[in-house]
N, C-alpha and C positions, 0 to 999 in steps of 0.2 A: 504495500499499499504506501502513496510516493508520499508524505507528507504536505498539507498545504502551507505551510509556516514557509515549507523551503520554494514551492513549487511558486509562491511569490516573492522569494529575493530571486528567481532566474528569473521573476518579469519584471521584476524592478530594475535588472542588470541590463537588460532590452533596452526600459526605456530611458536609464539615465546611463548606460555604455561606459561605464566604469565600476569598481569594485570600492573607491572610495565614494562618488555619489552614491552607491547604493547604499551606505554603511551613516554619510551624513545624511542621507530622508529621512533612515529609518532608527539615527540612533546605537547603530552597533556601531562594534571595532572593524575596521578592512580583513582583520584578520578572523574575527567570527564568521562575517559572510564569507571569506575562502573555505571556511572549517564546515559549513552549513551546505555550501555549494554542492561540497565533495561527498558530504553524505548523498547528498541528492543524488548525484553521480553512482555511486552504488546502489542506492534503491531501483533507480531508474535500470539501470545495467548497461546501456551504454552512454560515449563520452557526450560531456554536453558542453566544455566549452575547447576554445583549443587557445592558446596562446601566439598571438601576433605583437612583435617586440618587446614593448613594455606592458601592452592592453590584454585582455582576455576578450574572443570573439564566442557569439553561440554558433554552435555547431546545427545542422537540419534537423536533428532531430529535438535539439533543445527548444527552437522556433516553433516546432509544432507542439511543445510541451509549452512553448508561453500562451500560445491561442486557445486552449487549450482553460487555461489557468485566467484567463479572462473569464472566459464562461462558469469556472466556478467562482471565481471571484462578487461577480455578479448575481448569481445562484444563492449565493451565502447572504450578498448585502440583501438582496432580497427577501429570505428568510430573516436578518433582522430587522427589519424593518416593517415586515408582516406581526412580528411580535411584538415591537412595539408599537404600532398600531390596536394588538390587543389588549391593553393597559389602558387605564383610566384616566392617570396623568400623564401629563407631557413633561418628558425625563429628555437625559442627554445632552451630551457638548456637540454645538455646532461651528464648527473651523470655518468662515465666512472671509472671501479675501475680496475687497473692494478697491477702486478708486476712489481718486484724491476726494474731485468734487461729488460725488456722487457720497464719501462718507461724509464732508461736510454738511451736505445739505441733509440728506435721511439718516444718519446715525443714529444722532444723538437723541433725535424722535423714536427711532425706533428701538432702541437699548430700556430707553425708557418704559415705553407700553409691553414689551418683555417682560421684563422684572416683573410691573405690573398685574399684565395676564396669564404669564405662562412663568410665576417665580422660579419653577426646577428647570430650567433651560438656563445651562451655560452658552456664551456665546464668545470664541474665539476669533476677534477679524485684524486681520492683518492689511495693510494697503499692497496692492501689486496692480502692476500695469494688466488692462484686460486681457492679451495675447497670451501675456504670460501666465496669467491664473485661470484662464480657462484652461491651457495646455496642463496645470499643477494640478487641478479641478478634477481633468483628466485620469489623473495619474494620483489620483487619493491623497492628496495634500489635506485638499479643499474638500468640504462635504457641499457649499453653495459659493456660486461668487457672482458679483453684480459687476456685468461689465456694460461696454459702449460700443456702437457701431457709425459712423459717419455717414452720412448718404455715397451711395459709389463710392463705399469703400467697404467691402463683407467682412464682418469680423471670423475668424477661426470658426471652420466648424469641426469637434471631435464625434464619433458614431454614439458613446455611449451618452453623449451629455444632451440635456431636452434646454430650451430656450422656450421662456414665456419674458413677453417684452411688459418694463413697467412704467416706461411714460419718454415721454420726447419731450426735448426742450429746443429751442430756436438757436441759432448759434449767430452770433452780430457779431461785428464792430465795435473794437473796445477803444473809444481814445479823447487822450488826456482832456478834463473840461475846459471850455473858452480859458484863458485869463489864465491857466498853469504854467508856471514856469519850466523853464528843462529844456531840452533835445529838438523835441518835433516843435516844438513854437519857434521855436531858434530858425530851425528849418522850414518852417513851411511859413509864417507867415501868417497865411490867410484861413478859411476856416473849413474844417475835413466833413465830406458830407456827403463822401461815395469814396467806397474803396479802393475808385482811379486814383483818388489825391495822396493814398499816400506813397505812392511810387517813389524812392530814393528817401524816405524816412525809419528808421530804427526800428526794426518790431524786434518784437521777445516771445519763439516758441518752445516746445517741446525739443527734446533732442531729439535727433536724428531714426528713426524705427519706428516712430508712436504713430500712430492713427491719425492723432489732428495733426502733427506734422506734413503728413503728407496729404490731408485734405489742404491745409494752410495752402501750401505753396503751390497748390493747383488751382484753389480761390484765385490768388495771387496771378498764377499766370495765364487764367483765361481772363481775369479781365487789363491783361497788357504788358504784365512789370511782371520784372523777378523780385521776391523782393530783398530789404537787406536784412539780415538777420542778425545782428552784433551781440542778440541773451539769447543764450539757452537757460532753460530750468523745467525739470518735472513738477515742481512748484506753482500751482497756480495758483495762490498767494502771495510768492511772492513776483510771480507775473501782472497781478492784477496790483500792485503798490508800483511798479514800474511807469507802468502805465497814466495812475494816479500822480505821480509825481511829474507826471509831462514828461521820461522821457522814454518811451516807448509806445508802438500803437501791438494791437492782438485781434483772433480771433475769438469770442470766448462763450461758452454757452451756456443758458440762463442758469441753469443749477447753481453754479455760484453764490448769484444776490439772493441765495437765500436766508432768509430772514436778515437782511442787511442791505442795504439803500447804495450802491455805489458811490463814489464821488467820481466820474467821470461819464462820456458820454457813449452813449451806445447806438450803433448806427445800420438801420437792418439794409440785410445783404439783396443781392439779387437772386429771385426763387423764392425767397422765405427758408431756406436750411435749416433741414433739426435734426437731432442728434438723435439716435433710439438707445435708450437704458434697459440692457435686460438683464433678468436670472438666470444663469444657468448651473441643474443640478447633477448628478449620476440618474438616469433613469431609471437603477435598480436602487436606489433608496430615496426617491425622492418623494413617497410616501413616507415617508417615516416622518410622525407628528409633528417632532423639533425644525424637519426642517420645512413643514407644512406651513406650521407655527412663524417661521422668518418671515415665510414670504408672504403671509399673509397681513402678518404685522409693515413690512417693507411699501408690499399696496397701501397700504391705508397711509403711511409716513408721504409717496410719492402724491395721493391725490388728494392728502392735506395743504400740499406747498404746489400744484398747475397751479394756482392764481395769483402765486407770489413775482412772478416776472418783474421788472419792473419796464418800469413806461418808455417809449417811444419822446426823443425832446419833438420838440413841436417842431 
């Protein structure tokens, strides 16, 4: 009989690529991982790993086991979800991955409501970029992810994950308020009314590789210019401060303004683009009551902020 825990280690090696990566993900030592995989080889009676330089590579027989292990883990996860659903109290831990603007807008209200309505559920939240978070949820590092998708830019899809739309928010051009000191007013001189007016001005964007960065660059190019990206940061609050201080312009989603009035000017973009915010969970575990509770409360929080977008300038 093959040991399920050891089979999972083999699957993790397939996902992570190295013994050190498996050890880090599962909080084992690399030697312990190696020993357990050696025992799995004895159980299987075939060679599962071969050395390629300093790395190890899965054999064809190991790949077959990995495919079956994914099915086994899904079955076990469904069994655990069904067992949890049979209980009268919603309990357990939910590991949640969420990107920054959603964390700022949704998490405070969501966590307060979870304590009130589901006090025996423990939420462990980690900030992650959506592309990474979706992969790590598929890999079982997280139970639930709040992710985003920009217009015309599809977020990665993983076959074991579902996708439920949570909300949409407008993306608008954020520029310093009239009269603000800083680089933008020094270079521009006159008012900014359209995205075309920002050609040659300093932009702040997320680092390359982020969906928001790709989308923002394309929006500028479609407007007829290449953006002068002088500042790069994944911290949207830092981006806001650069804009408010008069030193940059950016494209910002409306979730950033939840619970606050921005000290800047927002300008509508051509076509009125909106970003989609959604949740994803593994299909095998999505019926677990604690995950259902988190999604329910997140949806309530999203409905509560749907009317919070700041008004456009007249």
